[in-house]
N, C-alpha and C positions, 0 to 999 in steps of 0.2 A: 523385329524388323531391322533394327540397326545392325544386329549381328549378321543377318542374312545379306544386307547390302555390303557389309565389310567382307564377307566371304566371297562375294562376287568380284569385288575389287582385287582381293588377294589372289583369286583364281586367275584373273586376267594377267596380273603381274607375273605369276608363276609360269603361265603359258608363254608369255613374252621371253622370260628367262630361258625356258626350255628351247624355244625357237632359236635364241641367240647361241645356245650351247650345241645345237644340232650340227653334225658333220655331214659333208656331202655323202650321199649314198645311204644315209640312215633312214629307217622307216618314217613315213610322214606322221606328224603329230595328229592325234585325234582331236578334232575341233567340234565344239558344241554349236549346233546350228538349229534354227527353228524354221521348219518348212511348213507353212500353213496349207500347202496343197495336200499334205498328208493328214488323214483323219485322226491319227493318234496325236499328232502335234496340236490339232485343233481342240481335241478334248482336254489335253494337258493344259493348254493355255486358258481354256474356259474354267477349269478347276482352279488354276492359279489365280485368276481374276476374282472369282467368287470367294476363295479363301482369303485373299487380300482384303476385299471389302469387309468380310466378316471380322477379320483381325483388326482392321482400322476402327470398326464400330465398337468392338470390345475394348480396344485401347482407349477410345474417346470416353466411353462410360467409366472405365477403370480410372482414368486420369481425373475425371470429374469427381468421382467418389473419393479418390485418394486426397484430392485437394480439400474436400470438405472434412475428411477425417483428420488431416494434419492441422486444420485450423480450428478444430473443435476444442472446447474447454476440457473434455475428458483426455484428449491427447496431450494437451499442455500440462495438465495437472496430475495425470495418473500414469502416463507412459513411463516416467521416471519417478515412481511413487515416493521413495524416501527423500529424494532430492527436493522435489517440489511440494512435498506434503505441507510444510508450514504455510507457504503462500497460497496453496490451493485451499486449505482449511480457512485461512483468513478471508480469502476471496468469497467463499461460500457464505460467510457471515457479514458481508459488506453490502452497501447500498447498490453496488454494481454486480450483484450475484447473477443477474440475468443477462449480462453483457459478455460476449465471447472475448477471450483473452486477446485475440488477434485484432479486435476492433481498436484497442488502445496500443498494443505493443508492436503491431505491424503497420507500416505505412500503407495508405490506400493504393490499389492498383497492382498489376502483375509484377512490376519492378520491385515494389516494396515487399511483396510476398517472397519472391526469389531471393532477394537480398537477405531477408530474415532467415530463410532456410539455410543459405550458405553460412550465415553468421552462427547458426546453430550447430554446424559441424564440429566446432571446437568444444561445444558443450557435450556432444556425444562422446568425443574423444576423452574429455575430462571425466565423464561418468564411467566409461568402460575401464579406464585406468585408475579410477579413484583418486583423481587429482583435483577434486572440487574445492572451492572455497567453503569453509564452514565457519560462520554462517555465510550464506550468499550475500555479497555486498551490493548495496545500491550504488550504481555508478553511471557514467555518461552513456555506456553502451545500451542501457535500457531506458534512457530518457524518453518521456512521452511529450511529443510536440503539442503545443497549445491548440493547433488546428484540429487535432484529433478530438480534443475535448469539445471544441466548438461544433462538431458534427451533431452533437445532442444538446449542448448547453450554449445558449445565445448570449454572448458577452454584453449586448446592449440592453438586456432585460433589467428593468428597475425592480429590485427585490423589496426594498423598503425595510420595515421592522418585522422581526420574527420573535414570537413569544415562546420561550423555552423554560421548562422547569427541570432542574437537575436535582435528583433525589439522592441523599446521602444518609448514612447512619453513623452515630457517634460510638466511640469505643468505651461506652460505659456498660454497666451491668445489664441494663434493659435495652440496649441497642436503640437508643432514642433516635427517631427520624429527624433529619435536618435537611430542609430543601432550600434551594436558591432559585427564585424566579427571575429570569433575565429578559429584558427586551433587547435583542441583538439588532443593532443598527447596521444591517448589511448594506442598505442604500443602493447606489448604482453608480456606474461610471460613464454613462452617456447622457449628455445634457438634453438630447432630443426626446428622451423617454422618462425623464424625471430629474429631480435635483441631484447634482453630483455631490457625493459625500458618503460618510460611513466607511465600512470596511472595504467596499468595492471601489472606493476612491482611488486605490492603488491601480485599478484597471481603467482609470479615466483615459479615454482616447486622446484627450488634449494634453495629458501629463505623461511624461516619460520618466520612470524611476529605474535607475540602473544601480548595480551593486557589485562588489567583489567579495567572493567567499574564499576563505583560505583552507577549507577542509572539504573532503568529498561529499559529506552529508549536508554541507552548506549551513552549518550551525554557527560558524564564526564569520560575521560580516563586519569588517572593520572600516569599510568605505561605501558611501552612498552618494549618488548624484541625482538631483531632481531638475528636470527641464520642464517648466510650466507652460501653460497655453500661450503665454506672451513671448516665449523663447528665453526667459530668464533662467540661467543655470546657477544652482546652489549646490555646493559640494560639502559633504559632511564626512568626517573621519574620527576614529577614536584616537586618543593622544599617542598611543603606542605605535600606530601605523604611520611609518615615515616613507614607505616605498613610493616609487613612481607608479601610478595606476596603469600606465601603458605596459608595464611588465607583467600584468595579471590579466586573466580573462574577465572581461566586463560583461555581465549578464543584464538583460532587461527583465524586470519582473513580469511574471505571467501566472496563470492559474496554479501551476505546480509548485510555486514557491510557498504557498500556504496550504493548498490541497495536495500535499506531497504523498499522502497515504490514502487515496480515494477508494482503493479496492483491496488493499492488503494491510489493514490496520489491526494491530494486536492490542488488546485491552490491558491496561495496568491492573494489577491485582485488586487494588482498592475500588477502582471503577467497576470491575467485573463483579465483585462481591456486592457492591451497592446495588447493581442492576438486578441480580438474582434475588436479593433480599426484598427489593421493591416489588418483585413479581411473586414473592411468597415461596420461592424454591428453597430458601434457607429461612427457617422460622425465627422470628424475633423473640420467641419464647425461650430459645437457647441462650443462657447467660453469656454475655460478651461474645456472641456468635461472630460478629464482624471481625473483631481482632483475631479470634481463634482461626477463622477461615483464611485470613490474609497471611498469618504466620505459617499455616500449613502449606500454603501455596509457594511461599518464598524460601523454603528450605532447599539446600543443595542436594538434589537427587541425581543419580547417575543415569537412570533410565525411567521411562514412563511407567514400567511395571513396578519399579521400586517406589516411585512417587505414589502410585495408586495404593500400594500396600501400606505405606507409612502414613498417608493422609487418612486412610480408613482407621488405622490403629490409633492415631493421635486423637481423632474426633470421638471414637468410641471410648477411649480412656477419659476424655474430658466430659463426655455426656453419657455415662453408663446407664443403660436401660431407659434412656429418654425416648419417647415415642417419635420425636422429630429428628433424631440423630441420623438415621439411615438416609432420609431424604436430603439432609444437608451434606452428607458424605458424597452422595451421587452428584449434587450440584457442584461441589468443590472439584471433584474429579473431572467433570465436564469443562469447568473453567480451565483447569490445568491442560486438558487435552487440546483446547483451542488456542492456547497462548504460550505453551512451553513445548519445545521439540528438541530433546537432548541429542538425538542422532545427528541433527544438523547444527547443534550448538546454537539454537535460535530461541529467543524469547523476546518479550515485548520491549524491553529497555534498550535493545540494540537498534531499533528503528524509530528515530524521533518522528513525532507527529506535530507538524507546525500549526495546526488549527488551535487557536487560543494560546494560553501561556500557563497552563496548570502543571502539567508533568514535564514539559520541555520549554525552552526559552520562547519558541514560537515568535509571537509579535515582538518580544523583548530582544530579539536578535538585532533589531534596529532601534526600537523605542525603549532605550535603556538609559536615557539622559547622558550617555557617554559620547554620542556622535555629535560633534560641534563643527561649526564653520571655522575657517582659518582665523577670523578676527574674533571668534568667541561670541558673536552677537546672536547667533541662532543655534538651536540644538534640537535634535529629535527626542522629544520627551514622552513620558507616560503619565504626566500629571492629570491630564483630562481624560479619565477613564470613560466618562459618559459619551465621548465621541464614538465609541464602538459599542458600548452596552450600558444599560441602565438597570440597576438592581431594583426591581419593583417590590419584592418582598423576600424575606428570608426567615427561616426558623421552622416551626411546626405548628399544626393545629390552628388556633385563632390568629397567630402571628402572620399566617399566609393570607388571611382574608383581606385586610386593607392594603391597597396598592399605592405606592408613592411614585408618581410620574417624574418627580425631580431626581429620584435615585437615592438609595440608602447607602451608607458606608458599609463596606463588606466586613462581615464578622467571620473570621476564619473558624471553621468547625473545630479545628484543633483547640483553640482557646475556649470555645463553647463546651467542648468535651471536658476540659480541665475544670471549668466552672461546675458542670453537672457532677463531676466526681467529688468536688469539694462539698457540694450540697448533700450528696449521698452520705459522705462521711460524717457531716455535722448532724444530720437527721437520724443517723444510726441505721440507715436502710441496709448497709452492709459494712462489715468491719475489715476493710483492706486499705493498704496504703495507696494513694493516688499514683497512677502510672501514666507514662507519656501516651497521649492519644495519637492514634495513627494519622488522623487528619488527612489533608489533601497533599501535603508535601512529602510525606514519608516514602512515596513511591521512588524518589530519587535515591 
């Protein structure tokens, strides 16, 4: 339709040019005229109008369908398969796996959609000329505004306490189970729906928490400012930060400062192995299965095919003729395929997850005892762990039965693993030197 209209304009301009170039006595120019008194012209006009209506109908349907195709999850994740494979796979294993990509990554309305598509032109260019970032970096161009989260998640909701049990296995011969049962004090941030406190205190409508991050992933936070409900302003900074805050971008905390990987989270090898072992995909009958699986996952492989081949070879050599070996090999390969992507140089440790503080600094970006006021009278500390969570029980078997509402002191599974190794050596259950247990911190 646009081409046809353009040709009409071009024809009119050419006709005017020809008329201007005509000399006296030259043959008259042939002009296009429509005479509705002629039956032929009436028929042509009727055909033209009917064809135009049909064309407009097809264009409307096509535009509508094109819109839905280009906003679909399949288009976002599979049109550029190699490029988006890591994040598409992670998305499929996330709590938001049924939410379309554009719900979060494209602002509502036609303006947001058009802007996103124009922004995607440089991505097409980079893909065609192979000028992509590897890995794809998280930066401000793909920030998700909190208002988009609030289309589904109501910030005034009082969550209260959540009971979670985290299952782990020790790096001893028998893969001893070790669980930690936590009462997470999520709390709430709106005083009209429940007491303000817990983790969601940071979202308290009456409080305003601002910060400065000195790196793109916002892992280094040297300056924090709190404005409470009475308007009192308290400023904290680490000793090394001497800059004027006005020279930096000052951000206000929102959902994404903690929930920064809500739909594209890659699992650390330890966590992934713990999960599949708790589901029985890797049998605890395989001696030191946890440690063996983690070591197999974290070797430097050039390609996925090489990884699969060497993972299979390593586990078969470790457990020759063991009836549970093949199932374990399949489970470890599955973990690798979901968390390591060599073509895009992507793996779990390149994308910090700020929920908690086990694998990444997370909460300790601010709650590190290093952020103090100018007079040294106040600091953001992490001494009162029970403000955010209470350890109700930890261990295995009977140790998980009694619950302590006052909270237990955390026993690091790494130290528990060392103790179990020492006991095994003393009792003669196996004759090997104690080795360093993988624990929860070895992911780093």
